[in-house]
C-alpha positions as CSV (number, residue, x, y, z in Angstrom):
1,M,-36.3,-1.6,-27.6
2,A,-38.5,-4.3,-27.8
3,E,-37.4,-7.7,-26.0
4,S,-39.1,-10.0,-28.5
5,L,-36.5,-8.6,-30.9
6,K,-34.0,-11.4,-31.8
7,I,-30.8,-11.7,-32.9
8,D,-29.1,-14.3,-34.0
9,S,-25.2,-15.2,-33.0
10,S,-24.0,-16.9,-36.3
11,S,-24.6,-13.6,-38.5
12,R,-21.7,-12.7,-39.7
13,G,-22.5,-9.8,-42.6
14,G,-24.5,-6.3,-41.6
15,Y,-27.7,-6.5,-41.7
16,L,-28.2,-3.8,-43.9
17,D,-25.7,-4.6,-46.3
18,N,-28.1,-5.4,-49.6
19,T,-29.9,-2.1,-48.8
20,L,-26.7,0.2,-48.5
21,R,-26.0,-1.6,-52.1
22,V,-29.9,-0.4,-53.3
23,F,-29.2,2.8,-51.9
24,E,-25.6,2.2,-53.2
25,R,-27.1,1.5,-57.4
26,H,-28.3,4.4,-57.1
27,K,-26.8,6.8,-56.1
28,H,-28.6,7.9,-53.1
29,P,-26.9,8.5,-49.8
30,F,-27.9,7.1,-46.6
31,V,-29.0,10.0,-44.6
32,L,-30.4,8.1,-41.3
33,V,-33.4,10.8,-39.7
34,G,-35.3,11.0,-36.5
35,T,-34.2,9.0,-33.4
36,L,-31.5,7.2,-34.8
37,A,-30.0,10.5,-36.2
38,K,-30.1,12.1,-32.7
39,R,-29.2,9.2,-31.0
40,W,-25.4,10.5,-33.4
41,S,-26.5,13.8,-32.5
42,G,-26.1,13.2,-28.0
43,C,-29.9,12.5,-27.3
44,G,-29.8,9.2,-25.0
45,H,-33.3,8.9,-26.4
46,N,-33.8,5.2,-26.6
47,P,-34.7,3.6,-30.3
48,T,-37.9,2.0,-31.7
49,S,-37.6,-1.0,-33.8
50,K,-38.0,1.2,-37.0
51,I,-34.8,3.3,-38.8
52,D,-36.3,6.6,-40.7
53,V,-34.4,7.3,-43.7
54,L,-34.6,10.0,-46.8
55,V,-35.3,9.5,-49.8
56,R,-35.8,11.6,-52.5
57,S,-39.6,10.7,-54.3
58,S,-38.2,10.4,-57.9
59,S,-36.6,7.3,-56.5
60,L,-38.3,5.9,-54.1
61,L,-40.7,3.5,-56.5
62,L,-36.9,1.8,-57.7
63,I,-35.8,1.6,-54.6
64,V,-38.4,0.0,-52.6
65,D,-38.8,-2.6,-54.8
66,E,-35.3,-3.5,-55.0
67,L,-35.3,-3.6,-51.5
68,I,-38.4,-6.5,-51.9
69,A,-36.2,-7.9,-54.7
70,S,-33.8,-8.4,-52.3
71,S,-35.5,-10.5,-50.1
72,D,-34.5,-8.5,-47.1
73,W,-37.5,-6.5,-46.9
74,E,-41.2,-7.0,-47.6
75,L,-44.4,-4.7,-47.3
76,P,-46.5,-5.4,-44.1
77,S,-49.9,-6.1,-44.7
78,A,-52.5,-3.8,-44.5
79,D,-53.5,-4.4,-41.2
80,E,-50.1,-4.2,-39.7
81,L,-49.8,-0.7,-41.9
82,Q,-52.8,0.2,-40.5
83,G,-51.6,-0.3,-37.3
84,L,-47.9,1.7,-37.9
85,R,-50.1,4.6,-39.3
86,N,-52.2,5.0,-36.3
87,N,-49.5,4.9,-34.2
88,N,-47.3,6.6,-35.6
89,S,-49.8,9.6,-37.0
90,G,-48.0,10.0,-40.5
91,K,-50.1,8.0,-43.8
92,S,-47.4,10.2,-45.9
93,E,-43.9,8.2,-45.4
94,T,-44.1,4.9,-47.3
95,W,-42.9,1.3,-44.1
96,L,-41.5,-1.9,-45.6
97,K,-40.9,-4.9,-42.7
98,F,-37.7,-6.9,-42.5
99,G,-37.6,-10.0,-43.1
100,H,-35.8,-11.8,-41.0
101,E,-36.1,-12.1,-37.4
102,H,-33.1,-12.2,-35.9
103,I,-32.6,-8.3,-36.5
104,L,-32.2,-5.9,-34.5
105,F,-35.0,-3.4,-35.8
106,Q,-38.4,-4.4,-37.7
107,Y,-39.2,-1.8,-39.7
108,L,-38.0,0.7,-42.0
109,R,-39.7,4.0,-42.9
110,L,-39.0,5.7,-46.0
111,W,-39.2,10.1,-46.1
112,P,-39.8,11.7,-49.2
113,E,-37.4,15.0,-48.2
114,E,-40.6,17.0,-49.2
115,V,-42.3,15.2,-46.2
116,Y,-39.7,15.6,-43.8
117,H,-38.5,18.9,-45.2
118,L,-35.3,18.4,-45.0
119,S,-32.6,18.1,-48.7
120,L,-30.7,15.3,-49.0
121,E,-28.6,17.9,-50.6
122,C,-27.9,18.9,-46.8
123,E,-24.9,18.9,-45.0
124,K,-24.1,15.9,-44.3
125,I,-22.2,13.4,-40.9
126,E,-20.5,10.0,-41.8
127,V,-21.4,8.3,-38.7
128,P,-19.8,4.3,-38.6
129,G,-23.6,2.7,-38.5
130,I,-27.0,2.7,-37.5
131,F,-27.1,2.0,-34.0
132,T,-24.3,3.7,-31.6
133,K,-24.7,2.4,-27.5
134,P,-23.5,4.4,-25.4
135,T,-24.8,8.1,-26.9
136,D,-22.9,9.7,-29.3
137,L,-22.5,13.5,-29.8
138,M,-20.4,14.0,-33.7
139,E,-20.4,17.5,-33.5
140,E,-18.5,18.8,-30.4
141,E,-19.2,22.5,-31.2
142,Y,-22.2,21.9,-29.3
143,D,-20.4,21.3,-26.0
144,R,-20.1,24.6,-25.3
145,D,-19.8,25.2,-21.9
146,P,-16.5,25.4,-21.2
147,Y,-16.1,23.4,-17.7
148,H,-17.6,20.2,-19.6
149,R,-20.4,20.5,-16.6
150,F,-23.4,18.8,-19.1
151,A,-20.8,15.8,-19.7
152,L,-22.3,15.6,-23.1
153,P,-20.8,12.7,-24.6
154,T,-18.4,14.4,-27.0
155,R,-16.8,12.0,-29.4
156,S,-13.3,12.6,-27.9
157,R,-14.6,11.0,-24.1
158,I,-16.1,7.9,-25.6
159,P,-13.8,4.8,-26.6
160,E,-13.7,4.4,-30.0
161,S,-14.0,0.3,-28.6
162,E,-17.7,1.5,-27.3
163,L,-18.8,2.9,-30.3
164,L,-20.0,0.2,-32.3
165,P,-22.2,-2.8,-30.7
166,I,-21.2,-5.9,-31.2
167,P,-21.0,-7.8,-34.4
168,P,-24.0,-9.8,-34.5
169,L,-25.2,-6.2,-34.3
170,R,-23.0,-4.0,-36.9
171,A,-25.6,-2.5,-39.9
172,K,-22.8,-3.3,-42.3
173,S,-19.7,-5.7,-42.4
174,D,-16.7,-4.8,-41.9
175,G,-15.6,-4.8,-46.4
176,Q,-19.4,-2.6,-47.1
177,D,-17.8,0.6,-48.4
178,S,-21.5,2.0,-48.6
179,C,-21.7,5.6,-46.1
180,I,-24.0,5.7,-43.4
181,Y,-24.7,9.8,-42.7
182,I,-27.1,11.8,-40.8
183,P,-27.9,15.4,-41.5
184,S,-26.5,17.9,-39.2
185,I,-28.1,19.0,-35.7
186,K,-28.4,22.4,-37.6
187,A,-30.3,21.0,-41.0
188,H,-32.3,19.1,-38.4
189,L,-33.4,21.1,-36.7
190,N,-34.8,23.4,-39.2
191,A,-36.4,20.5,-40.6
192,L,-38.2,19.7,-37.5
193,L,-38.7,23.5,-36.8
194,Q,-40.4,23.5,-40.5
195,Q,-42.1,20.2,-39.9
196,R,-44.2,22.2,-37.2
197,I,-45.4,25.3,-39.2
198,T,-47.0,22.5,-41.1
199,E,-48.3,20.9,-38.6
200,L,-49.9,23.6,-37.0
201,I,-51.2,25.3,-40.2
202,T,-52.6,21.9,-42.1
203,G,-53.8,20.7,-38.8
204,I,-52.1,17.4,-40.1
205,P,-49.4,15.6,-37.8
206,N,-46.7,15.3,-38.9
207,G,-45.4,10.6,-38.1
208,G,-42.0,12.4,-36.2
209,D,-43.4,14.2,-33.5
210,P,-41.2,16.9,-34.6
211,R,-42.3,19.0,-31.5
212,A,-41.6,15.2,-29.2
213,Q,-37.9,15.6,-31.5
214,L,-36.8,19.3,-30.3
215,R,-37.5,18.8,-26.6
216,D,-35.0,16.2,-26.7
217,L,-32.1,18.1,-28.3
218,I,-32.7,20.7,-26.4
219,R,-33.0,18.5,-23.3
220,Y,-30.1,16.7,-24.0
221,L,-27.8,19.3,-25.2
222,V,-28.9,21.3,-22.4
223,L,-29.6,24.3,-25.5
224,D,-32.1,25.6,-22.9
225,W,-29.3,27.6,-21.3
226,K,-29.0,31.1,-22.1
227,P,-25.2,31.6,-23.5
228,T,-26.1,28.3,-26.0
229,R,-29.7,29.0,-26.3
230,K,-28.5,32.5,-28.4
231,W,-26.0,31.1,-30.0
232,I,-28.4,28.6,-31.7
233,L,-30.5,31.3,-32.7
234,D,-28.4,33.7,-34.2
235,T,-26.3,30.9,-36.0
236,K,-28.2,27.2,-36.1
237,I,-31.8,28.5,-36.8
238,E,-33.2,30.0,-40.5
239,P,-34.5,33.2,-39.7
240,Q,-38.3,32.4,-40.4
241,L,-37.7,29.7,-37.9
242,R,-36.7,31.8,-35.5
243,E,-39.7,33.2,-33.5
244,T,-40.9,29.1,-33.5
245,M,-38.0,28.1,-32.3
246,E,-38.4,30.8,-30.1
247,L,-41.7,29.6,-29.1
248,I,-40.6,25.9,-28.1
249,F,-38.1,27.4,-26.0
250,R,-40.7,29.2,-23.9
251,G,-42.4,26.4,-23.4
252,F,-39.6,24.3,-22.6
253,T,-39.4,23.3,-18.6
254,R,-36.5,21.4,-17.2
255,K,-37.0,18.6,-14.9
256,K,-34.7,19.9,-12.1
257,V,-33.1,16.2,-11.7
258,A,-30.8,14.1,-9.6
259,L,-27.1,15.3,-11.3
260,W,-23.4,14.3,-10.7
261,D,-21.6,16.6,-8.9
262,K,-17.8,15.4,-9.8
263,E,-16.2,19.0,-8.0
264,L,-18.5,17.7,-4.9
265,G,-17.9,13.9,-5.4
266,K,-21.6,13.6,-4.9
267,S,-25.1,14.3,-6.4
268,V,-27.3,17.2,-5.6
269,F,-30.7,17.3,-6.5
270,G,-33.0,20.6,-7.4
271,K,-29.6,22.2,-9.5
272,M,-29.8,22.8,-13.8
273,P,-26.4,21.6,-15.3
274,W,-25.1,25.3,-15.6
275,E,-25.4,25.1,-11.6
276,L,-23.0,22.5,-11.1
277,T,-19.9,23.7,-8.6
278,I,-17.2,25.0,-10.5
279,S,-13.6,24.4,-8.5
280,R,-11.2,27.6,-8.3
281,E,-8.0,25.5,-10.3
282,I,-10.7,24.1,-12.6
283,H,-12.1,28.1,-13.4
284,S,-8.8,28.9,-13.4
285,T,-8.2,26.2,-16.2
286,Y,-11.2,26.9,-18.6
287,A,-12.8,30.6,-17.8
288,P,-13.3,32.5,-21.0
289,D,-11.7,35.7,-20.8
290,G,-13.3,38.4,-18.4
291,V,-15.9,36.0,-16.4
292,E,-15.5,35.6,-13.3
293,I,-16.6,32.7,-10.1
294,S,-19.3,33.2,-8.1
295,A,-18.6,31.7,-4.1
296,Q,-21.4,29.1,-4.7
297,G,-18.5,27.9,-7.8
298,V,-21.3,29.1,-10.7
299,P,-19.6,31.3,-13.4
300,V,-21.7,35.2,-12.7
301,T,-23.3,35.3,-16.2
302,D,-24.8,32.4,-15.1
303,L,-26.3,33.7,-12.2
304,D,-29.5,35.0,-14.6
305,N,-30.8,32.1,-16.5
């Protein structure tokens, strides 16, 4: 996060209160996409200075006009806009600049549904804010390992008090009842795959960098673990997109980094997350029916990954 962003500690309201009211007046859901949505989906990627939001094309101009009229947002200068588009590759989204120096994020990037390849009618999940620290995995079904070796940040393991930033950084005030949503991981995966296919067909980069976003989801959710990979392809990816997802899986190489092995009580290097030790006691408590454990403390079904 840029150190130049300033926080006004005297602020009592949420920094998006007015913005959320504009969307609500247009009966338009406020749906985060991109990096901030991924943080609520278990990805530890650091946020940038922009908020990515999905928007209906038919409502875009009316919403932009009202946001500017609220004085919270303004149009970037021509030079600034050119720089934003050059640095972020995309040409089809609308950028607004926040008008207050104390804000945590400097820009609002509005993505038309057809550009992000995601409908506002997709499966959505309500989240309590824009930014979560630590990362939070709202959909616990993606923690596929019964032994919980991957330490995914599921909601049941994070104290509620740690999920929201301190009051000056809140997107909405306590009295603001407007909702903030993210797409489900399934919906987001399929949208990013379609974006990537469109990039390959047209040769024109998408401003959301779908290839990097897909790799983030694979990395942080350990989707490359063989049982999860099969589950994802069979149950979450649209049939016409499975071949593309397979190619992305095949092109993904997980770096071996130091991991904390809680059973050994020390950091280990050179292991994959699914190679971490499982004690006999943990195995007997959590093992699925018929799964045996090797002498190395790894389920025998994992040894061929």
